[in-house]
C-alpha positions in Angstrom: 89.5 80.1 79.0 88.7 82.9 76.2 85.0 83.7 76.9 82.6 83.9 73.8 78.9 84.4 74.3 76.4 84.8 71.5 72.9 86.1 70.9 71.1 84.2 68.4 67.9 85.9 67.6 65.4 84.4 64.9 64.3 87.4 63.0 60.5 87.7 62.2 60.0 91.5 62.0 60.2 92.1 66.0 62.5 92.1 68.8 61.0 91.5 71.9 62.5 92.9 75.1 62.6 89.3 76.9 65.5 88.6 73.6 67.0 91.5 73.8 67.3 91.5 77.6 69.5 87.8 76.8 71.5 89.7 74.5 72.3 92.5 77.2 73.4 89.6 79.7 75.3 87.7 77.0 77.5 91.3 76.3 77.8 92.0 79.7 79.0 88.6 81.0 81.3 89.1 77.7 82.7 92.2 78.6 83.2 91.4 82.1 85.1 88.6 81.1 87.0 90.3 78.8 85.8 87.7 75.9 83.8 88.0 72.9 80.3 88.8 72.3 79.0 87.0 68.9 75.9 87.1 66.8 74.2 85.0 65.0 71.1 85.4 63.1 68.9 82.2 62.8 67.2 83.1 59.5 66.4 79.6 58.3 62.6 80.3 58.2 62.8 81.8 54.8 59.0 83.1 54.9 59.4 85.0 58.2 63.3 85.8 58.2 63.5 88.7 55.2 65.7 91.5 54.5 63.3 93.9 56.1 63.4 91.6 59.7 67.1 91.1 59.8 67.3 95.1 59.6 65.2 95.5 62.3 67.1 93.2 64.2 70.6 94.8 63.2 68.9 98.0 64.4 67.8 98.0 67.7 71.1 95.9 68.4 72.6 99.2 66.9 70.5 101.6 68.9 70.9 100.1 71.9 75.1 100.1 71.4 75.2 96.4 71.3 78.6 95.9 69.7 79.3 92.6 68.6 83.2 91.3 68.0 83.3 89.2 65.3 81.2 89.3 61.5 77.5 88.0 62.2 76.7 84.5 61.3 74.2 83.8 59.1 72.6 80.3 59.6 70.9 80.0 56.2 74.6 79.4 55.0 75.5 77.0 57.2 72.7 74.2 56.0 75.5 72.1 54.5 77.5 71.8 58.0 74.1 70.9 60.0 73.5 68.3 57.3 76.8 67.0 57.3 77.0 66.9 61.1 73.5 64.8 60.9 75.8 62.3 58.5 77.8 61.6 61.0 75.5 60.8 63.8 73.9 58.7 62.0 77.3 57.1 61.1 78.1 56.3 64.2 75.0 55.5 65.6 73.2 58.3 67.4 70.5 58.9 65.2 68.4 56.9 62.4 66.4 57.0 59.7 62.5 56.9 60.0 58.9 57.6 57.8 57.1 59.9 60.3 53.6 59.3 59.9 54.1 57.2 57.5 53.6 59.5 54.6 56.1 57.7 52.1 57.1 61.2 51.9 60.8 60.8 52.4 62.5 60.0 56.0 63.7 62.3 58.5 66.4 61.8 60.6 65.6 61.5 64.3 68.6 61.3 67.2 68.6 59.0 69.1 68.5 60.2 73.0 71.1 58.4 75.2 68.9 56.4 77.4 69.9 57.6 80.6 69.3 60.0 83.4 70.7 63.5 82.7 71.9 66.6 84.4 73.6 69.7 83.8 75.0 73.0 86.1 73.2 75.8 85.4 74.9 79.0 85.9 71.6 80.8 87.4 69.8 77.7 88.7 71.9 75.3 89.8 71.7 71.6 89.6 69.2 70.8 87.3 67.8 66.9 86.3 65.9 65.0 83.9 64.8 61.2 84.3 65.4 58.9 80.6 61.8 58.2 80.6 60.7 61.8 80.7 63.5 62.2 77.3 62.2 60.9 73.7 64.2 60.9 70.8 63.5 64.0 68.8 64.0 64.8 64.7 67.0 66.9 63.6 66.5 66.8 59.9 62.9 67.1 58.2 61.9 64.7 56.0 62.5 67.5 53.2 66.0 68.0 53.9 65.8 70.7 56.0 67.7 70.9 59.8 66.0 71.2 62.8 66.6 74.5 65.1 67.8 71.4 67.8 70.6 70.4 65.0 71.5 73.7 63.9 71.5 75.9 66.9 74.2 73.3 68.5 76.1 72.9 65.4 76.5 76.7 64.7 77.4 77.1 68.4 80.1 74.4 67.9 81.9 75.9 64.9 81.4 79.3 66.6 83.5 78.1 69.9 80.4 79.6 71.8 81.3 78.9 75.8 78.9 80.3 77.4 74.6 80.0 76.2 72.9 82.7 78.0 69.1 82.2 77.2 65.5 82.2 78.5 64.3 79.5 81.0 62.0 78.8 78.2 64.8 76.5 76.9 66.2 74.7 80.0 64.0 71.7 78.5 66.0 71.9 74.9 69.2 72.3 77.0 69.2 68.6 77.6 68.7 68.0 74.0 71.8 70.1 73.2 73.5 68.7 75.7 73.4 65.1 74.6 73.7 66.5 70.7 77.4 68.4 72.1 78.5 65.0 74.1 77.1 62.4 70.8 79.2 65.1 68.1 82.4 64.8 70.5 82.5 68.5 71.4 82.7 69.9 74.8 79.4 70.9 76.5 79.2 74.8 76.8 78.5 76.0 80.2 74.5 77.5 80.0 72.7 80.4 82.0 69.1 80.4 82.1 67.4 83.8 82.5 64.3 83.9 84.4 61.1 85.0 82.5 60.0 88.7 82.1 56.2 88.8 83.9 53.4 91.3 84.0 51.6 92.7 87.2 49.7 89.4 87.1 52.5 86.9 87.1 51.9 85.7 83.3 54.6 86.4 80.7 55.0 89.8 79.4 53.6 90.3 75.7 52.3 93.3 73.7 48.4 92.8 75.6 50.2 94.6 78.5 51.5 97.8 76.3 54.8 98.7 74.6 56.7 94.7 74.5 59.2 95.1 71.1 62.4 97.5 71.2 60.8 99.2 68.3 57.9 100.1 70.3 60.0 101.8 73.2 61.9 103.5 71.1 59.2 105.5 69.1 57.3 105.7 72.6 60.3 108.6 73.3 62.5 106.2 75.4 66.4 106.6 75.5 68.5 103.5 74.8 70.3 104.3 77.3 67.4 103.6 79.6 65.6 100.6 78.7 69.2 99.1 78.0 69.7 100.2 82.0 66.3 99.0 83.3 66.7 95.6 81.3 69.7 95.0 82.9 68.1 95.1 86.1 65.2 93.1 84.7 66.4 90.0 87.0 69.8 91.1 88.0 70.9 93.3 90.9 75.1 95.0 91.2 74.2 95.0 94.9 73.5 97.7 97.6 70.8 100.3 96.0 72.6 100.9 93.3 70.1 101.4 90.0 71.3 104.2 87.4 74.8 103.4 86.2 76.6 103.3 82.7 77.3 100.1 80.6 81.0 100.0 81.9 79.9 100.3 85.1 77.3 97.3 84.8 80.2 95.4 82.7 82.2 95.3 85.6 79.7 94.1 88.2 78.1 91.7 86.3 78.0 88.3 87.3 75.6 85.1 87.4 75.7 85.0 91.4 73.5 88.4 91.5 71.1 87.2 88.7 67.4 85.8 90.1 66.1 82.6 89.2 62.5 83.6 89.4 60.4 86.0 86.9 61.2 89.6 86.8 58.0 91.9 86.8 58.2 94.3 84.2 57.1 97.8 85.7 56.9 100.8 83.1 56.1 103.2 86.0 60.0 102.4 87.1 60.8 102.8 83.7 59.5 105.9 82.6 61.1 107.0 86.0 64.7 106.3 84.8 64.2 107.4 81.4 63.4 111.1 83.0 66.9 110.5 85.0 68.4 109.8 82.0 67.0 112.5 79.8 67.8 115.4 82.2 71.6 114.2 82.6 71.5 114.7 78.7 73.5 118.0 77.5 71.7 120.8 77.8 71.9 121.3 74.2 70.7 117.9 73.3 67.5 118.3 75.4 66.1 121.4 74.4 67.0 120.1 70.8 65.3 116.9 71.5 62.0 118.6 73.1 62.0 120.8 69.9 61.9 117.8 67.3 59.1 116.6 69.3 57.0 119.5 69.4 57.6 119.6 65.1 56.8 116.2 65.0 53.4 117.0 67.2 52.9 119.4 64.9 52.6 122.2 68.0 56.0 123.9 67.2 55.8 128.0 66.2 59.0 129.1 65.0 58.0 132.4 66.5 59.0 130.6 70.1 62.5 132.6 71.1 65.6 130.2 72.1 66.1 131.9 75.1 62.7 131.4 76.2 62.3 128.2 75.2 65.1 127.2 77.3 63.9 128.5 80.2 60.9 126.7 79.8 62.5 123.7 79.6 64.7 124.0 82.7 61.5 125.2 84.3 60.0 122.1 83.8 62.7 120.3 85.5 62.4 116.8 86.5 58.7 116.6 85.2 60.6 116.0 81.5 60.6 112.0 80.8 60.2 112.3 77.5 60.7 114.5 74.6 56.9 115.0 74.3 56.1 115.7 78.0 57.2 119.4 76.7 54.5 120.0 74.6 51.8 117.0 76.4 52.2 119.0 79.8 53.0 122.4 79.6 51.4 123.5 75.9 50.3 127.1 78.0 53.8 127.7 77.7 53.3 128.5 73.6 49.7 129.5 73.5 47.3 131.4 75.3 44.1 129.3 73.8 45.2 126.5 76.1 42.0 123.8 77.4 40.8 124.2 81.1 40.9 120.5 83.4 37.3 121.1 84.3 37.9 119.2 87.5 40.7 121.4 88.9 38.4 124.5 87.6 35.5 122.6 89.9 38.1 122.5 92.6 40.0 125.5 92.9 38.4 128.1 90.8 34.6 127.6 91.6 35.4 127.0 95.4 33.6 130.3 97.6 36.0 132.9 97.7 38.6 131.6 95.1 38.1 134.3 92.6 37.9 137.0 95.0 41.1 135.9 96.2 42.3 135.8 92.9 41.5 139.3 91.7 43.0 140.6 94.9 46.1 138.8 94.1 46.1 140.1 90.5 46.2 143.6 91.6 49.3 142.7 93.7 50.8 141.1 90.6 49.9 143.9 88.8 52.1 146.4 91.2 55.2 144.4 91.0 58.0 146.3 89.2 60.1 143.1 89.6 58.3 140.3 88.3 60.5 137.4 89.6 59.8 134.4 91.2 61.1 135.7 94.7 58.9 138.6 94.0 55.6 136.9 92.9 56.0 134.4 96.0 56.6 137.1 98.4 52.9 139.1 97.2 51.1 135.8 97.3 52.4 135.0 100.8 51.9 138.3 102.3 48.4 138.4 100.5 47.9 135.0 101.9 49.1 135.9 106.0 46.2 139.1 105.2 43.6 137.1 104.4 45.0 134.4 107.1 44.6 131.6 105.4 47.2 129.3 103.7 49.5 130.2 100.8 47.9 127.3 98.9 44.8 129.0 98.9 45.9 131.4 96.4 48.7 129.2 94.6 45.9 126.7 93.4 43.6 129.1 91.7 46.3 131.2 90.4 48.1 128.0 88.4 44.7 127.0 86.9 44.2 130.5 85.9 47.4 130.8 84.1 47.7 126.9 82.8 44.5 125.6 83.1 46.1 122.9 85.1 45.9 121.2 88.4 49.7 120.5 88.9 52.4 121.8 87.2 56.2 123.2 87.8 57.2 125.7 90.5 54.5 128.0 90.4 56.5 131.2 90.9 58.9 130.1 88.3 56.5 129.2 85.9 55.3 132.9 86.2 58.3 134.7 85.8 58.9 132.5 82.8 55.3 133.4 80.9 56.1 137.2 82.2 53.9 140.0 83.9 52.1 141.2 81.0 50.5 137.4 79.9 50.1 136.4 83.5 47.8 139.1 84.3 46.3 139.1 80.4 45.1 134.9 81.4 44.2 135.7 85.2 41.6 138.6 83.8 40.5 136.2 81.2 40.2 133.8 83.6 38.2 136.0 85.8 36.0 137.0 83.2 34.9 133.2 82.3 34.2 131.7 85.5 32.9 134.9 87.3 29.7 134.4 85.2 
């Protein structure tokens, strides 16, 4: 069988992560099977399906690398095919005309369900059944002559020779109708795979109320396309073992329906942020530096006086603390300006603790005496003083960190001191002593 999957979004101006995850699974399955991944834009709602809304879909797919193998099909161009299929159903006795509501404004075309119990095999959920009594006839062409989603969807799948329909499990009820339509039109029924819903921490459908919910939101927040692709692929599917961070080629090689869960998948933004950090740190050094600089320029905090070598050392020092390009300015603005704010809680806990300023004053003199102001030298000086005072190193580490950065946490203190340099560190310690000794 020549595998053919499709992603069939209705452009509304946004692309929800639930929809794009369906696209990712269609793409992965097609690539795994050596088949074709197709795109159909279901743009029959002319009010919502504006050129801008269609562009949003195409941009989201391009950003995530969801390349399709044939030109996109625009459903608005296939209306006559849908209506011709409706006429065939009428002639074959599978549909009938009815004036819905007795308005006299025209006749709908209604599809006649077969009147028997129905069942289909779902590649993820197994055998699904529905009693005949629970399946009513339904409109396939409105009284104004426009096809309804059910008819357009099935007819286009037939003409695109789609073999596998992979979509959210909110479509399960529709599938019984669609299977009946395929059969009535004398077309082979595709295989179906219904994906679990994406939910929030309370088990409710994940939405904009829970935070970023659209692909554009995540791009705007600074998530990398590869990280979002990877995370969404794992949101309902497991490659086995403890594997998490993978290339899309690795995912395509391992993707099978038997490893897709049937229960809801909970969205965990902290896990996504962690994964974004992994991908961020795997970027080529030049790309990471350029991205961080561009973010600072956009934030309005870049200064052309920042030396390239110095900036590169800052990025290296921050290391695993970088999850987004914006983190450099958000977490480490003190590297670039002596006018940094002090965290009041850190000041109270670390600098105003009894004896803290006296210890900081002594450490300042040890630092001033160093000829080589390296990470190793500052660490040795601090630990020697701590040993002499009979205290743990933390009693000195924390006060000096707050003094030179204003923050209670950050990257390795000693590497931070080396990057800042001796003169700047001494100046900042003096400023903190003068400010908080009063």
